[in-house]
N, C-alpha and C positions, 0 to 999 in steps of 0.2 A: 504493500499499500504506499502511496506517496505521502510524504510527510508535510506536504503543503497543498494549498488550494489556490487556484487562479480565478479571479473574478472577471467575468465578461460584462462590460458596461453596455447598457442599452442606449440607443440613439434617442435623445430627448428632443430632437428637432421636429419641424413640421413635416408631414408625410405628403408626397405627391398623390394624384389620383391614379393609382397603379391599375385599377380595373379598366379604365379607358385605354390605357396604353396597351394592355394585353389584348383586348378585344380588337383594337385597330390592327395589331400585329397578325392575329389569326385571320382577320378578313382579307388582309393583303396576301397572305400565303394561299388562301383558298382561291383568290382571283388568279394568281399565277398557275395554280393547278388546272383550272378550267381552260385558261387560254393556251396552255402548252400540253394538253393531255396526250397529244400524239407523240411526245418525246419522253423517253424513259428517265433520262437524268433529271429533268425539271420536276418530274413526279416524285422521285426519291427525295429531291431536295425540298420540295414543298412539304411532303409528309414529315420529313425530318425536322424541318423548321417548326411546324405545328406542334410536334411532340416536345421540342425544346421549349417553346413558348409556353406550353401547358405546364410543363414541370416547373419552369421559372415562376409562372403565376401562382402555382400552388405554394411555392416556398415564400413568396413575398406577401401573399394574402393571408397565410395562416398566422393568427396572432401569437407572438412569442410569449413565454412566461414573463412575469414582472422582472425576475432576476435569475441568472443561471450560474451555477458553480460547476466547474469541471476540474479534475486533477491537473496539476501543473507539473509536468515532468521536466521542464527546461531548467536546468540548474542556475542559469544566469538571468532568469526572469526578474525584473526589478521589484514586483510586488508579490511576494510569496508568503501566504498566511501559514504560520506554523501551527502544529497541533498542540504543542506544549505552551502553556501560558508563561512559564518561567518565573513564577512568584512563589514565595513560601506561604504556608498557611497563615502565619501571623500577619503578614502584610495584606493578605486577601480578605480575611474574615473578621478582623477586629481592629480596634484603635487602642494604642497604648495609653491614650489620654482619658478613655471612658470612665475609668474608676476614680477620676479626679472630679467628677460631677455627679450630682444627685438630684432626684426629683424633690421639689419643695412646694407643694400646693396647699398645705394646711393653712387654715384661717388664723390670722393673728388675734390678739385680745381686742383690737379695735373693730373687728368685724361683728356687726350686730346680728345675733341669732334670731331664729324664726319667731319665738314667742314674744320678742320685743318689737317686732316690725309688722308682721302680717295683719292686714285689716280683714275682719271677718266677712265683710260684705263686698269684697272685690274678687271676681273670678276671671282668670284669663284663659281663653281657648286659643289653640294654635293649630293651624292647618299647614303642614309642611308641603314641600314641593320638590319634585325631581326624583332622581334615583336614590338608592339607599344611602350613599355617603353624603349626598347633598341634603337629604332629610336629616341625617345625623347632625350636620352643622345647625339646622334649624332647632333640633331638640336641645342641643347645648345652649344655644343662645336664648331659647325660650325660658329656661331656668333663670338666666341672668336678667332677662326682661321682667319676669315675675318678681325678682328680688328688687329691681329698681322701682317697680310700681307698687311694692308692698302688697302684692296680690297672691291669692291662692291659684296655683297652676293646675289646670286639668290636664291629664296625660295627653300629650300631643296626638293629633290624628294624622295617620300617614297618608300619603298621596296614592290614591288607588285609580286615578284617571289619567295619569301621564302616559308617556310612550310605552312604558314597561308593563302597564296594565296588571300590576300585582295587587291582589285582593287582600293581602295580609294585613292584619291589625298590629298595633304596637306590641301586644302581649304575645303575638306569634313570632316575632322577631327578637324582641328584647325581654329580659327578665324584669317584669313590671314591678314586682313586689321589692326586689332589690333596689331598683331605681328610686322608689318612693322612700324606702326606709334609709338608704344611704344618705340621702340629701335632706332628711327630716330636720336637721339643725340649721340648714341654709334656706330652704324654701318649703312651704307647705304644698304638698302635691296630693291630689285625689284622683281616683280613676274616672269618675264622672260627676257631673253637676248634681247638687242636691235636688230632689224631686220638685221642691217648691219653686226653685229657680228654673228648672226645665219647663214647668208648665207656664211660668210667667213670660218666658222668652220664645215660646214655640212659634210665634208668628212675627216676632220683632227682634230677632237677634241682630245686634249691631256688629257688622263686619267691616274692618278697614284694613288697608294695606299701607304700612309705614314705608318710607323711603329706604333704599339700600344704604347700609352704613349708618343707620340712625344712632345718634348719640344718646346718652342718658337724659340730657336736657330735652332732646327731641321727643323721647318717650313721655317725659313729664308734661310737655307742652301739647302733644298731639293725641296721646292716649289717655292720660290720667283724668282730664276733664270729662271725657265720655265715660270712663270707668266709674267715676264718682256719681255720675247721673244715672247710668244704665245698670250699673253693678256687674254686668257681664259683657265682655267684649271679645270678639274673635279677630285675631290677626291672620290674614290669609296670605298665601304664596310666601310662606315664612322661610326664606333661605337668604343667608348673608344680609339680614336686616338689622344687624347690630354692628356698631362701630368696631373697627379693628383695634383702635387705640382706647383702651379703658384704663382706670386706675388699677394698681397692682392687686388690690383685694378682689376686684371683679374678675380680673384675668385669672387669679388662682381659683376662683369659683368655676370659671370655664374648665379649668384643668380637672378639678374634682369631678365635674360632670362627665367630661370626655373620657378620662383615663381610669376612672373608678366607678362611677355610677352607671354609665351605659355599658351594659354587657349583654351578650346574646343568651338566648334561652338554653336550657340544659341540653336539649336535643341537637341544637346547632352547634354548640360547643363541643359535644361529644363526637359528632361527625367530623368537625373541623380538626379536633386533636387526632382522630383516626388517620386523617390524610397526612397530618404532620408526622405521625409515627411511621407511616408507610414510606414517607420520603426519608426519614432518618434511618430506616432499615436498608435503604439503598445506598446511602452515603453519609459520612460523618457530618459533612456540611452540604448545604444546597442553596442554590440561587432561586429566588422567586421573581418572575417577570410579570408586571402588570402591563399587558399589551392591548392598547386601544388602536385597533385597525379595522373597525366595523365600517361598512360603506357610508352610513350616515355621519359618522365622526370625520371621515376623510372628506366628504362633501362639505361639511361645515367648515373645515380647515381652509378650503379654497386652494389646496396644494396639488401638485401633479406628481405622480409616482411612476411614470414610465410606461403606462399601459396603453399608449396610443389613443386613437380616435374613440375606441370603445370606452375607454375609461373616461375620456372628456365628456362623452355624451351621457353615460350613466350617472357619473357624480354630478354633472351640471344639472341634470334633470332633478336630482335629489336637492341640490342646493337652492333651486328656485322655490322650494317649499317654504324657506325662510324669507319672507318678503322684505324684511328689514336689512338683509345682508347686502353689502355692496358687491360689485363685480370684482372678483379676486384677481390679483396679479401673482400667479404661482411662483415666479422667480423672486419676487420681492418678499413674499411670505417666507420662502425658504431661507433667503439671505438674512432675514431678521430673526430666524430661529423659531418661527411659529408653526413649523410643520412637525407632526409626530414622526419619530424615526421609524424607518421600515424595519421589519424583522431582521433583514440582513445587516442593516446599519447597527442595530442593537448587538448582534452577534460579533460584528467586527470591533465595536467598542469594548465589549467584554473581553475579547481576546487581547486587544491592545492594552487593557488594564491588567492582564495577567491570568485570566481564567482559561484553563486548558480544556481540551476536548473531552476529558474524563469527567468534568463537572456535571452534576445532575441539575436540571433546570425544570422548575415547576411554572407552568404558563397559565396565568389567569387572564382569560380574554372571552369576548363574545365571538360572533361570527366574523371571521377574518375575511376581508375583501381579497378575492383571488384564491381563497382556500389553500390547499396543500401546495400549490405552485408558489404562492407567496411565502409560505413557511419553509420551503425546501432549502434555501440558503442558510437559514438559522439551524435547521436540523443537520445540514452538512457540517456546520461548525460545532454544534453541540447535539450529538446523536441521542443523549440520555434526556429526552424531553417527556415531561409527565403533565397530566391535567387531572382534574377531580374525576373526569369520566374514565380515564385509563387506570386510575388507582382504586376504583371501586367497581362493584357490580351494579347492574341496573336496579336490582332489588334494593341495595343499600342506599342508592341515590334517589329512589322513587319518592320518598316523602318531601323532597326538596326540588325535584326536577322541574315542576310546573310553576315555580314561584321564583321569579327573577331575583327578588331581594334576598331570599334565603340562599340561593346559589351564590350571590355576590357576598353574602356573609361568610360562606365557607371559604371562598377565595381570600377574603380579608384575613381570616384566622391563619391560613397557611402563609401568606405574605408577611404577616406580623411576626410569625415565629421563625421565619427564614433567617439564615445567617447573613445573607446579602440580599437586599431588595433593589430591583432596578425597574425603572419605568420608562416608557417611550413618549410620555405625555406629562402635562402638568395639571391633570383633572382633579376632581374632588377626592377620590380614593388615594391618589398619589400624594396629594398635599396632606390629608389626614394621617396617612401612615408615616410620612416623613416626620411630622410633628410628634406622633406617638413613639416612633423609634428613637427620636432624640430624647424624649422625656424618660423613656424606659432604659437608658443606658447607652445612647449613641451607637446603636447597631448600624452596620455598614448599609448606607442608603444611597444609591447612585441615581442622581438626576442628570440626564444628559445636558451638557452645555451646548444646545443645538445650534446656537448662532456661530460658535467657533468650530464645532465639529463639521458643519456643512462644508467649510473650506477644505477640510482634510478628506472627507468622503469624496468630494468632487475631484480632487487632484491626486487620489490615491495611486492611480496607475502611473503617475510620474515621479513616484518616490519609492524608496525601499521600505521593507516592513519595519526595520528599526526606526526609520525616520517617522513612519506612520504612528507606531506605538508610542514613541517619545512625545509626539505632538498630542495624542489622545490623553496621555497621563498628565501632560502639562495643562491642557485645557480643562481637564476634569478636576483640577485643584479647586477646592472650594465647592464642589458638587458631590462630595462622597459621604455626607452625613457626619462629618467630624465636628467636635465641639467648636462653638463660636464661628462657624462658617458664615452664618448670617448675622448681621448687626441686629441688635434688639429693635423691634418695630418693623423690620423689613419683611415683605411678604405677608401672607394671611397669618393670623395668630395661630390657627389650627396647624399651620405648617411650621411655625417658628415660635413655640411657647416659651419664649426667653424668660418671662416673669416667673415661670415655674421650675426653672433649672438653676441650681446653685453650685458654685465652686466649693470644693473642700479646701482646707487649709494647706493641703499639699500642692494645690494647682500653681500657686505663685512660685513656690520653690522650683517646680519643674520648668516654669517659664524662664526663670533666671538661669537655670542650668542649660536650657536650650540656647540662650543668648551666649553663654560662656563657650559652649561647644562650637558655636558658629565662628566665634573669634579665634579659638585656640586649635581646632582640629581640622584637617583636611579629610574629606569623605569621597569615597567612590560614588559615581552617579547611581549605582544600584542600591545604595543605602537610603533608608527613609527617615525623615525627620520626626521629631516629637510633636510637630504641629499638624501632622496628618499624613495620609498616604501619598506623599509627594517627595521627590528627591531633595536631599539636603541642598544640592547645588542651586535649586530653584527657591529655596526658602530664604527670602531676603530679610534684611533687618526691619524693613517696614512690615513684613508679615508678622514678625515677632512682636513688634510694637502694637499691632492692631489685635493681637491674640488675647 
């Protein structure tokens, strides 16, 4: 077997009208045939020409796969993908700094508890929106909104009318009793409105939609007056309706909800753990990939993935469903890093970071556009690919299979428990898991630096593998889930819960030691620094100052 793979790039340019060319050629040869039918040689020539044109038309009109991999046997080929990642376990699967940080979301003495705040005649109803992880953000922020309004929160209602058409209720996804009891000192939560309130509002429920990123003062101005008058208010389409910037006590409340109070039902947790155990039985460590490459996702992105006119027509038709979307410029979207990475690009990035062919990969995804043809390059790089469907029997998966949120919950558990998590997008699940993995120990979490990586992917056939992998590692610095990668307040709070992560007393000492080592020692480029999975040579003095 060859120890390397060669990648064939597709032509991303405009395609000529090949059908007309072929038809014109065949017509011309047939005319020659009829005009010179009394001569043998022209007959043979015409027939041969027709056959050649037919074969040529078949080859150019057949749609090629999105990407193709073939063994590279040429020893001097410039871009040769090795099977071995060339990294040690320590550098791949963990950070030396993770033990210097700890979760710290407990309330301080200044935080007012439930019995001192909650007004008995204020009830807040919440209607969440979107898929499971988007709804999760709504549930988290609903608790904080209830605290701000001194209101009793009725367990949020899940979205059953969106694209996913999942009929599951809150208690079928989440442990409702744990949710209520764990937050009992923070916010009063009940399963349903008291009967007297239900009968009073049966025909006059006040439903409003607050603006995105509504601040605490926004809630007090827009919602509290109605709540005082009506006693019951429903907030609709509740997703990302609370400001990203809150005071530390409210941010810590967010963390207590997200990382401690919101947990899945026993049946979902049991199946999720079974999937994790079966991955562990296959390998000591494994990577989980959250792959968003569904047709609607790609259409919404406005990007082009090399599928020719067929792709342009199919995704273009889907994109027109969103009437508010502007006409996309695929090249501009890709240059600005707004395009989800393809399965091939994810595979190349992982190999460039040091993950070898032997690594086991769990893939959490929906229906992939292009099917197995699209996944083939990733499978060639990482043959040990698993999904929840391949790890279980149909009977085991049956209680979850017809419910998109329950299936998404299973993927969430496996991704959360993985040794390294990687995503090709920056969607809700990717952001929530990134924040969760930071909070629970800074486990390796790889977010593609798509804007920088596009340049490397585009020009890869003009460089050696060593150049390619060196650039991948350099550009991924700051995108690997290391402590303090993101400044406090940067990104969504669910992705970067800085207010809930504290340094230990040892952290400063290690920082000073890293500065000393940088001044006193010379390191080989293969050595990795204390500020993350990046070469010491690229760890500048400014990096240490900002750490």
